Chimera marker file (.cmm) of the C-alpha trace (Angstrom):
<marker_set name="trace">
<marker id="1" x="34.397" y="-36.237" z="14.108" r="1" g="1" b="0" radius="0.5"/>
<marker id="2" x="34.503" y="-36.833" z="17.931" r="1" g="1" b="0" radius="0.5"/>
<marker id="3" x="36.731" y="-39.225" z="19.471" r="1" g="1" b="0" radius="0.5"/>
<marker id="4" x="35.699" y="-40.282" z="23.061" r="1" g="1" b="0" radius="0.5"/>
<marker id="5" x="37.878" y="-42.250" z="25.345" r="1" g="1" b="0" radius="0.5"/>
<marker id="6" x="36.200" y="-43.541" z="28.721" r="1" g="1" b="0" radius="0.5"/>
<marker id="7" x="37.759" y="-44.227" z="31.972" r="1" g="1" b="0" radius="0.5"/>
<marker id="8" x="40.760" y="-42.782" z="34.022" r="1" g="1" b="0" radius="0.5"/>
<marker id="9" x="44.110" y="-43.721" z="32.475" r="1" g="1" b="0" radius="0.5"/>
<marker id="10" x="47.821" y="-42.471" z="32.231" r="1" g="1" b="0" radius="0.5"/>
<marker id="11" x="48.675" y="-39.727" z="29.457" r="1" g="1" b="0" radius="0.5"/>
<marker id="12" x="50.748" y="-42.534" z="27.663" r="1" g="1" b="0" radius="0.5"/>
<marker id="13" x="47.549" y="-44.668" z="27.497" r="1" g="1" b="0" radius="0.5"/>
<marker id="14" x="45.534" y="-41.874" z="26.309" r="1" g="1" b="0" radius="0.5"/>
<marker id="15" x="48.240" y="-41.106" z="23.665" r="1" g="1" b="0" radius="0.5"/>
<marker id="16" x="48.077" y="-44.640" z="22.388" r="1" g="1" b="0" radius="0.5"/>
<marker id="17" x="44.329" y="-44.478" z="22.418" r="1" g="1" b="0" radius="0.5"/>
<marker id="18" x="44.114" y="-41.398" z="20.238" r="1" g="1" b="0" radius="0.5"/>
<marker id="19" x="46.944" y="-42.937" z="17.891" r="1" g="1" b="0" radius="0.5"/>
<marker id="20" x="44.842" y="-46.027" z="17.577" r="1" g="1" b="0" radius="0.5"/>
<marker id="21" x="41.673" y="-44.151" z="16.795" r="1" g="1" b="0" radius="0.5"/>
<marker id="22" x="43.547" y="-41.722" z="14.157" r="1" g="1" b="0" radius="0.5"/>
<marker id="23" x="44.871" y="-44.916" z="12.631" r="1" g="1" b="0" radius="0.5"/>
<marker id="24" x="41.481" y="-46.414" z="12.363" r="1" g="1" b="0" radius="0.5"/>
<marker id="25" x="40.122" y="-43.061" z="10.746" r="1" g="1" b="0" radius="0.5"/>
<marker id="26" x="42.873" y="-43.261" z="8.014" r="1" g="1" b="0" radius="0.5"/>
<marker id="27" x="42.479" y="-46.987" z="7.296" r="1" g="1" b="0" radius="0.5"/>
<marker id="28" x="38.680" y="-47.242" z="7.567" r="1" g="1" b="0" radius="0.5"/>
<marker id="29" x="37.545" y="-43.922" z="6.308" r="1" g="1" b="0" radius="0.5"/>
<marker id="30" x="40.500" y="-42.899" z="4.186" r="1" g="1" b="0" radius="0.5"/>
<marker id="31" x="40.764" y="-39.437" z="6.026" r="1" g="1" b="0" radius="0.5"/>
<marker id="32" x="44.343" y="-37.956" z="5.795" r="1" g="1" b="0" radius="0.5"/>
<marker id="33" x="43.769" y="-34.386" z="7.146" r="1" g="1" b="0" radius="0.5"/>
<marker id="34" x="42.007" y="-32.463" z="9.833" r="1" g="1" b="0" radius="0.5"/>
<marker id="35" x="41.737" y="-28.616" z="10.485" r="1" g="1" b="0" radius="0.5"/>
<marker id="36" x="41.486" y="-27.057" z="14.159" r="1" g="1" b="0" radius="0.5"/>
<marker id="37" x="41.580" y="-29.799" z="16.556" r="1" g="1" b="0" radius="0.5"/>
<marker id="38" x="40.463" y="-29.362" z="20.021" r="1" g="1" b="0" radius="0.5"/>
<marker id="39" x="41.301" y="-31.915" z="22.809" r="1" g="1" b="0" radius="0.5"/>
<marker id="40" x="39.661" y="-31.543" z="26.172" r="1" g="1" b="0" radius="0.5"/>
<marker id="41" x="41.044" y="-33.573" z="29.111" r="1" g="1" b="0" radius="0.5"/>
<marker id="42" x="39.562" y="-34.059" z="32.585" r="1" g="1" b="0" radius="0.5"/>
<marker id="43" x="42.726" y="-34.057" z="34.619" r="1" g="1" b="0" radius="0.5"/>
<marker id="44" x="43.149" y="-36.429" z="37.616" r="1" g="1" b="0" radius="0.5"/>
<marker id="45" x="45.763" y="-37.436" z="40.190" r="1" g="1" b="0" radius="0.5"/>
<marker id="46" x="45.270" y="-41.258" z="39.411" r="1" g="1" b="0" radius="0.5"/>
<marker id="47" x="42.940" y="-41.976" z="41.947" r="1" g="1" b="0" radius="0.5"/>
<marker id="48" x="40.028" y="-40.044" z="40.292" r="1" g="1" b="0" radius="0.5"/>
<marker id="49" x="40.408" y="-36.679" z="42.095" r="1" g="1" b="0" radius="0.5"/>
<marker id="50" x="40.322" y="-33.788" z="39.763" r="1" g="1" b="0" radius="0.5"/>
<marker id="51" x="43.642" y="-31.715" z="39.489" r="1" g="1" b="0" radius="0.5"/>
<marker id="52" x="44.507" y="-28.433" z="37.618" r="1" g="1" b="0" radius="0.5"/>
<marker id="53" x="48.020" y="-27.396" z="36.154" r="1" g="1" b="0" radius="0.5"/>
<marker id="54" x="49.528" y="-24.498" z="37.694" r="1" g="1" b="0" radius="0.5"/>
<marker id="55" x="52.311" y="-22.171" z="36.229" r="1" g="1" b="0" radius="0.5"/>
<marker id="56" x="55.471" y="-20.799" z="38.078" r="1" g="1" b="0" radius="0.5"/>
<marker id="57" x="53.345" y="-17.985" z="39.694" r="1" g="1" b="0" radius="0.5"/>
<marker id="58" x="50.775" y="-20.626" z="40.959" r="1" g="1" b="0" radius="0.5"/>
<marker id="59" x="47.912" y="-19.403" z="38.509" r="1" g="1" b="0" radius="0.5"/>
<marker id="60" x="45.762" y="-22.069" z="36.805" r="1" g="1" b="0" radius="0.5"/>
<marker id="61" x="46.778" y="-22.890" z="33.414" r="1" g="1" b="0" radius="0.5"/>
<marker id="62" x="43.590" y="-24.007" z="31.453" r="1" g="1" b="0" radius="0.5"/>
<marker id="63" x="44.853" y="-23.900" z="27.788" r="1" g="1" b="0" radius="0.5"/>
<marker id="64" x="47.826" y="-24.894" z="25.765" r="1" g="1" b="0" radius="0.5"/>
<marker id="65" x="48.302" y="-23.882" z="22.319" r="1" g="1" b="0" radius="0.5"/>
<marker id="66" x="50.041" y="-25.508" z="19.333" r="1" g="1" b="0" radius="0.5"/>
<marker id="67" x="50.727" y="-24.164" z="15.832" r="1" g="1" b="0" radius="0.5"/>
<marker id="68" x="51.898" y="-27.689" z="14.538" r="1" g="1" b="0" radius="0.5"/>
<marker id="69" x="54.727" y="-30.056" z="15.511" r="1" g="1" b="0" radius="0.5"/>
<marker id="70" x="58.294" y="-28.840" z="15.914" r="1" g="1" b="0" radius="0.5"/>
<marker id="71" x="60.284" y="-28.307" z="12.623" r="1" g="1" b="0" radius="0.5"/>
<marker id="72" x="64.044" y="-28.528" z="12.947" r="1" g="1" b="0" radius="0.5"/>
<marker id="73" x="65.911" y="-25.407" z="11.846" r="1" g="1" b="0" radius="0.5"/>
<marker id="74" x="67.727" y="-27.468" z="9.118" r="1" g="1" b="0" radius="0.5"/>
<marker id="75" x="64.520" y="-28.468" z="7.489" r="1" g="1" b="0" radius="0.5"/>
<marker id="76" x="62.973" y="-24.960" z="7.932" r="1" g="1" b="0" radius="0.5"/>
<marker id="77" x="66.165" y="-23.198" z="6.527" r="1" g="1" b="0" radius="0.5"/>
<marker id="78" x="66.943" y="-26.036" z="3.814" r="1" g="1" b="0" radius="0.5"/>
<marker id="79" x="70.239" y="-26.810" z="5.527" r="1" g="1" b="0" radius="0.5"/>
<marker id="80" x="70.232" y="-30.531" z="5.141" r="1" g="1" b="0" radius="0.5"/>
<link id1="1" id2="2" r="1" g="1" b="0" radius="0.2"/>
<link id1="2" id2="3" r="1" g="1" b="0" radius="0.2"/>
<link id1="3" id2="4" r="1" g="1" b="0" radius="0.2"/>
<link id1="4" id2="5" r="1" g="1" b="0" radius="0.2"/>
<link id1="5" id2="6" r="1" g="1" b="0" radius="0.2"/>
<link id1="6" id2="7" r="1" g="1" b="0" radius="0.2"/>
<link id1="7" id2="8" r="1" g="1" b="0" radius="0.2"/>
<link id1="8" id2="9" r="1" g="1" b="0" radius="0.2"/>
<link id1="9" id2="10" r="1" g="1" b="0" radius="0.2"/>
<link id1="10" id2="11" r="1" g="1" b="0" radius="0.2"/>
<link id1="11" id2="12" r="1" g="1" b="0" radius="0.2"/>
<link id1="12" id2="13" r="1" g="1" b="0" radius="0.2"/>
<link id1="13" id2="14" r="1" g="1" b="0" radius="0.2"/>
<link id1="14" id2="15" r="1" g="1" b="0" radius="0.2"/>
<link id1="15" id2="16" r="1" g="1" b="0" radius="0.2"/>
<link id1="16" id2="17" r="1" g="1" b="0" radius="0.2"/>
<link id1="17" id2="18" r="1" g="1" b="0" radius="0.2"/>
<link id1="18" id2="19" r="1" g="1" b="0" radius="0.2"/>
<link id1="19" id2="20" r="1" g="1" b="0" radius="0.2"/>
<link id1="20" id2="21" r="1" g="1" b="0" radius="0.2"/>
<link id1="21" id2="22" r="1" g="1" b="0" radius="0.2"/>
<link id1="22" id2="23" r="1" g="1" b="0" radius="0.2"/>
<link id1="23" id2="24" r="1" g="1" b="0" radius="0.2"/>
<link id1="24" id2="25" r="1" g="1" b="0" radius="0.2"/>
<link id1="25" id2="26" r="1" g="1" b="0" radius="0.2"/>
<link id1="26" id2="27" r="1" g="1" b="0" radius="0.2"/>
<link id1="27" id2="28" r="1" g="1" b="0" radius="0.2"/>
<link id1="28" id2="29" r="1" g="1" b="0" radius="0.2"/>
<link id1="29" id2="30" r="1" g="1" b="0" radius="0.2"/>
<link id1="30" id2="31" r="1" g="1" b="0" radius="0.2"/>
<link id1="31" id2="32" r="1" g="1" b="0" radius="0.2"/>
<link id1="32" id2="33" r="1" g="1" b="0" radius="0.2"/>
<link id1="33" id2="34" r="1" g="1" b="0" radius="0.2"/>
<link id1="34" id2="35" r="1" g="1" b="0" radius="0.2"/>
<link id1="35" id2="36" r="1" g="1" b="0" radius="0.2"/>
<link id1="36" id2="37" r="1" g="1" b="0" radius="0.2"/>
<link id1="37" id2="38" r="1" g="1" b="0" radius="0.2"/>
<link id1="38" id2="39" r="1" g="1" b="0" radius="0.2"/>
<link id1="39" id2="40" r="1" g="1" b="0" radius="0.2"/>
<link id1="40" id2="41" r="1" g="1" b="0" radius="0.2"/>
<link id1="41" id2="42" r="1" g="1" b="0" radius="0.2"/>
<link id1="42" id2="43" r="1" g="1" b="0" radius="0.2"/>
<link id1="43" id2="44" r="1" g="1" b="0" radius="0.2"/>
<link id1="44" id2="45" r="1" g="1" b="0" radius="0.2"/>
<link id1="45" id2="46" r="1" g="1" b="0" radius="0.2"/>
<link id1="46" id2="47" r="1" g="1" b="0" radius="0.2"/>
<link id1="47" id2="48" r="1" g="1" b="0" radius="0.2"/>
<link id1="48" id2="49" r="1" g="1" b="0" radius="0.2"/>
<link id1="49" id2="50" r="1" g="1" b="0" radius="0.2"/>
<link id1="50" id2="51" r="1" g="1" b="0" radius="0.2"/>
<link id1="51" id2="52" r="1" g="1" b="0" radius="0.2"/>
<link id1="52" id2="53" r="1" g="1" b="0" radius="0.2"/>
<link id1="53" id2="54" r="1" g="1" b="0" radius="0.2"/>
<link id1="54" id2="55" r="1" g="1" b="0" radius="0.2"/>
<link id1="55" id2="56" r="1" g="1" b="0" radius="0.2"/>
<link id1="56" id2="57" r="1" g="1" b="0" radius="0.2"/>
<link id1="57" id2="58" r="1" g="1" b="0" radius="0.2"/>
<link id1="58" id2="59" r="1" g="1" b="0" radius="0.2"/>
<link id1="59" id2="60" r="1" g="1" b="0" radius="0.2"/>
<link id1="60" id2="61" r="1" g="1" b="0" radius="0.2"/>
<link id1="61" id2="62" r="1" g="1" b="0" radius="0.2"/>
<link id1="62" id2="63" r="1" g="1" b="0" radius="0.2"/>
<link id1="63" id2="64" r="1" g="1" b="0" radius="0.2"/>
<link id1="64" id2="65" r="1" g="1" b="0" radius="0.2"/>
<link id1="65" id2="66" r="1" g="1" b="0" radius="0.2"/>
<link id1="66" id2="67" r="1" g="1" b="0" radius="0.2"/>
<link id1="67" id2="68" r="1" g="1" b="0" radius="0.2"/>
<link id1="68" id2="69" r="1" g="1" b="0" radius="0.2"/>
<link id1="69" id2="70" r="1" g="1" b="0" radius="0.2"/>
<link id1="70" id2="71" r="1" g="1" b="0" radius="0.2"/>
<link id1="71" id2="72" r="1" g="1" b="0" radius="0.2"/>
<link id1="72" id2="73" r="1" g="1" b="0" radius="0.2"/>
<link id1="73" id2="74" r="1" g="1" b="0" radius="0.2"/>
<link id1="74" id2="75" r="1" g="1" b="0" radius="0.2"/>
<link id1="75" id2="76" r="1" g="1" b="0" radius="0.2"/>
<link id1="76" id2="77" r="1" g="1" b="0" radius="0.2"/>
<link id1="77" id2="78" r="1" g="1" b="0" radius="0.2"/>
<link id1="78" id2="79" r="1" g="1" b="0" radius="0.2"/>
<link id1="79" id2="80" r="1" g="1" b="0" radius="0.2"/>
</marker_set>
């Protein structure tokens, strides 16, 4: 399944668009799970000019990786 979001907008607006599309998938298609999701972003400065992310050494950062949402230690170690 591909989700396309057209036009330049803030990350908060993009987050909301993604949320709404996932909600639609759950309601309309009754999908509850996905595996290996890749999200590509064309980053801009708010005026249409492309920008890149840099690390502390000034090198381009082209990828962030997640292994799922943060799980609090209390849940992970069954301490609650």
